[in-house]
C-alpha positions, 0 to 999 in steps of 0.5 A, spaced: 210 071 234 209 078 230 213 084 229 212 089 235 207 086 239 205 086 246 209 080 250 208 082 258 202 085 261 203 088 269 198 094 271 200 099 266 207 097 265 207 094 257 213 089 255 215 088 248 220 082 246 226 083 241 223 090 238 229 095 235 222 099 232 222 104 239 226 110 241 226 112 249 221 117 250 216 116 244 210 115 244 207 110 242 199 106 241 198 099 245 193 094 243 187 094 238 184 099 243 190 103 240 192 106 248 196 112 249 202 109 253 210 112 252 216 108 251 220 108 258 225 103 257 229 100 252 235 095 250 237 089 245 232 084 250 226 088 251 222 094 250 218 097 256 212 102 256 208 106 261 201 105 258 196 112 261 190 109 259 187 103 263 190 096 260 185 092 263 182 086 257 189 087 253 192 081 251 199 078 249 200 079 242 195 086 240 200 090 236 204 096 238 204 102 234 210 108 234 209 114 232 216 117 231 215 123 236 217 124 244 210 124 248 207 131 246 202 136 246 199 140 241 197 147 243 194 153 239 187 157 240 182 153 245 186 151 250 183 157 255 176 155 258 177 147 257 178 142 261 183 136 259 185 129 262 192 128 263 194 127 256 190 134 253 183 130 251 178 135 252 173 132 256 167 136 255 168 134 248 169 127 250 163 126 254 158 129 249 160 124 245 162 118 249 157 120 256 162 121 262 166 115 262 173 117 258 173 109 252 179 106 253 183 109 246 179 116 245 182 119 240 178 126 240 184 132 238 186 136 244 183 143 240 177 143 235 178 142 228 172 145 226 171 151 230 173 158 226 178 164 229 178 170 226 186 172 225 190 178 224 196 177 221 203 180 224 208 179 219 209 181 211 213 177 205 220 178 205 220 179 213 226 174 216 223 171 223 226 167 228 224 161 234 219 165 238 216 170 234 210 172 233 207 172 226 198 173 227 194 173 233 187 172 234 182 173 240 182 166 244 176 169 249 174 175 251 180 178 255 186 173 253 189 174 245 193 169 243 198 169 239 202 164 234 209 163 234 215 161 230 216 154 233 222 155 237 228 151 233 225 153 226 227 160 222 227 164 215 224 168 210 216 168 210 214 167 203 207 166 204 202 170 208 194 168 208 189 175 208 186 177 215 180 173 216 178 166 219 181 160 219 181 154 223 187 151 227 190 147 221 189 152 216 195 154 213 196 162 214 204 163 213 209 160 209 217 160 212 222 157 207 229 156 211 236 158 209 236 150 207 230 152 201 225 147 205 219 151 206 215 150 213 207 151 213 206 155 219 198 153 222 195 156 228 198 151 232 204 146 233 206 140 238 211 141 243 214 134 247 212 135 254 218 133 258 221 138 255 222 145 257 221 150 252 227 154 250 227 162 252 233 168 251 235 168 258 233 167 266 231 173 270 231 175 277 226 174 281 224 181 284 215 182 282 211 179 287 205 175 285 200 178 289 195 173 292 190 178 296 191 173 302 195 176 308 199 172 310 203 170 303 203 177 301 205 179 307 209 173 311 211 170 306 211 172 300 211 169 293 215 172 286 212 172 280 216 166 277 217 163 283 215 156 286 212 153 293 210 147 297 203 147 300 205 141 305 198 139 310 195 133 312 188 131 311 183 136 312 188 142 313 185 147 306 191 145 301 185 145 296 182 151 298 189 155 299 190 154 292 183 155 289 184 163 293 191 162 290 188 160 283 182 165 284 185 172 286 192 172 285 195 177 278 196 172 274 194 173 267 193 166 266 191 160 271 192 153 269 190 148 276 192 141 274 188 136 279 193 130 280 189 124 283 185 128 287 177 127 288 173 128 283 169 132 287 174 137 288 175 138 281 167 139 280 167 143 285 173 148 282 168 147 276 162 150 279 166 156 283 170 158 277 164 158 272 161 162 277 166 168 279 167 174 275 174 175 274 175 182 278 181 185 272 176 185 267 168 183 269 169 176 265 168 170 268 174 166 271 173 160 266 176 165 260 183 166 262 183 159 266 185 152 264 183 145 268 187 139 267 183 133 270 187 126 272 182 124 278 183 119 284 179 114 279 183 115 273 189 111 271 195 112 275 200 112 270 196 118 267 198 122 273 206 123 271 203 125 264 198 130 268 203 135 271 208 136 265 202 136 260 200 143 265 208 146 265 208 145 258 201 150 257 204 154 262 211 156 258 207 156 251 202 162 254 210 165 258 212 165 250 207 169 249 209 174 255 204 172 260 204 171 267 202 165 268 201 161 275 200 153 275 197 149 281 199 142 282 193 139 286 197 134 289 205 132 287 204 127 292 199 123 288 204 124 281 210 121 287 205 115 288 205 114 280 212 114 280 212 109 285 207 105 284 211 104 276 218 103 279 214 098 283 212 094 277 219 095 274 221 091 280 227 097 281 231 098 288 226 102 293 229 108 296 226 111 302 218 109 304 218 105 297 219 111 292 224 110 287 231 113 288 230 118 282 224 121 285 229 129 287 231 129 280 223 128 278 221 133 283 228 138 280 226 137 273 219 139 275 220 145 279 226 148 276 221 149 269 219 155 273 222 163 273 221 169 270 225 169 262 225 174 257 223 171 251 225 169 245 220 174 242 224 180 247 217 179 251 217 178 259 213 173 262 213 168 268 211 160 270 210 161 278 209 154 280 205 151 287 204 145 288 200 142 294 204 136 298 199 130 301 204 127 307 200 122 309 199 124 317 201 130 316 208 127 317 213 132 313 219 129 315 217 123 309 221 124 302 216 128 298 215 133 303 223 134 304 225 134 297 219 139 294 223 143 300 230 142 297 226 144 290 222 151 292 223 158 296 217 158 299 215 154 304 206 154 307 205 149 312 200 149 314 197 145 321 191 142 323 191 144 330 189 151 326 185 148 321 181 144 327 180 151 330 177 154 323 183 158 322 184 159 314 188 160 311 191 155 316 199 157 315 203 155 321 207 162 321 213 159 325 213 153 320 213 156 314 218 161 310 220 165 303 226 166 301 224 171 295 223 177 302 230 180 300 229 180 292 222 182 293 224 188 297 226 194 293 220 193 289 215 194 296 220 200 298 218 203 290 210 201 291 208 201 297 214 205 301 219 203 306 215 203 311 211 195 308 218 192 310 218 195 317 211 193 319 211 186 316 218 185 321 215 189 327 208 183 326 213 178 325 217 180 331 210 180 336 208 172 333 216 170 335 216 173 342 209 170 343 211 164 341 216 165 346 212 167 352 206 160 350 212 155 353 212 160 359 204 160 360 203 153 358 207 151 364 205 156 369 199 160 366 199 166 364 197 170 371 203 171 373 206 174 367 208 181 368 203 186 364 208 188 358 208 180 357 201 180 358 200 185 353 205 181 347 199 176 348 194 180 347 197 184 340 198 177 338 191 175 339 189 181 335 195 179 329 193 171 329 186 173 328 185 180 326 190 180 320 192 172 319 186 169 319 181 171 312 174 170 311 174 167 303 166 167 303 166 176 306 167 180 301 171 184 303 176 179 306 176 174 301 181 179 297 185 184 301 189 190 296 196 191 299 195 198 301 190 195 305 194 190 308 199 195 310 194 200 314 191 194 317 199 192 320 200 200 321 195 200 325 196 194 329 202 197 330 200 203 333 196 200 338 202 196 340 206 202 341 201 206 344 198 201 349 206 198 350 207 206 353 202 206 358 204 199 361 211 203 362 207 208 366 205 202 370 197 203 368 195 196 369 194 192 362 186 190 364 185 198 364 187 198 358 183 192 355 176 196 358 177 200 352 175 195 347 180 198 343 183 190 341 176 187 339 174 192 335 181 192 331 181 184 330 173 186 326 177 192 322 178 187 316 171 187 315 169 194 317 174 197 313 171 196 305 177 195 301 175 201 296 174 207 304 181 205 307 181 213 309 176 210 315 183 207 317 184 214 319 178 214 325 182 208 328 188 212 329 183 218 333 180 213 336 187 210 339 189 216 341 183 218 344 182 212 348 189 212 350 189 220 352 183 218 357 185 213 360 191 217 363 187 222 365 183 217 369 
């Protein structure tokens, strides 16, 4: 038998017998079609390869060729406003040349080698450069400047600099001579292994919130820039919809959206919506600061594993330039299923529910790549990871949800009953939590005033109290409750419907600035305090409800435009007048 050829084929798992040519985690080309694969096991007898493409039609005896490098992605201008598959093949380019379906072994460069970029040099001959230093910039899109950086492990003196002008991604623009006299040619792009985190100077504390414009997230369960969050929920609870809202409106500079094993129609929806949506900060299409990685459910299962790592590597690359990046992974459960399938074919001992024993460590490897950091070039950047989890039957006790919970500090639990009641976002305020609140409190105090945290605690205590009362209501009904407890239930309804529920299709409610969120909480709590005083003075709750104030406050999210917050003053006056009228009567 020929050397380095296929011995066995078991779905995406390929074995090569008696070969010493390959190293662990090396990227390889499998078969005559040169399918992309990765070495996942090596011993003196058998080399095991995980193939990231469909293996139908492969035969024993076909060659396996090593690349000598780990599984990597190309990093450079042209990533933004693009859509890739799980191993960074540009789907638009493939569709133009081969049609709607990816042909096996399609070898299309990730970045267009013929596209010309207008490059401005940032260094001169004689400069000493180290890893992470910026040597050139070019406008990648109308709103994002691409900064070409020295690869992290490289340093030396600049011995050649090309003049400012138009260049392609593979053109030499700078030469570095290191301490050993070796010359390194720097182009506009570089490669980086996807399973290796890009280095940084140091990790910084999470003290700045990621503003999403979604009230239940920003006020109740905030996430910090550089944080990690999980969105678990059963089928139909709105995981993808919540991630779409976050991707559209959060104040990250760059969005990386990874569709991992999700339905193709969901990815096409992302494409349609993002191309039509205008970025509120720049007035340009959202796609100018977005990368989509589509690894849909009909694509090879094994490629799902790569897609998550590809996404986070692209995120780290833009973080190193000094940008705040948010990555949406939809969904990490499908990625875990890919791990389970590969593990089963390798005949490894299964752990809980058939998942491999190393599931927790793989999830940790992924989520721990989030963080706010000081980059090698002295700038600050962040990667925020938001992973959807799809537990079967909405069971949060299954391994993927439980292990994700271990490695994220933010848990937005989606509730089926809320979703079926058309309450979106369907985040259950009793099951969710955020551990970032204490870290973010100084920022809130500085930018929104100390009262913001006080209002948040007031709203939260109303919801907690309502939860206790509902247990009683279920047993004996609401009629037997005293008026002060009836008031809690009524004001909690205002909080739930008027504040926590949000309409993604309403121009003033799809995104709500922090100042408006604060004033909404203030108005609700003001109404509660005034009503509580009257109830304490033996005024019946029915008289207070008859004013219609509660229903009016519910609608304030629509009635007060985001740019006319002075209208909240009218609500305070109206509450005062209505309450005074009740007292007189």
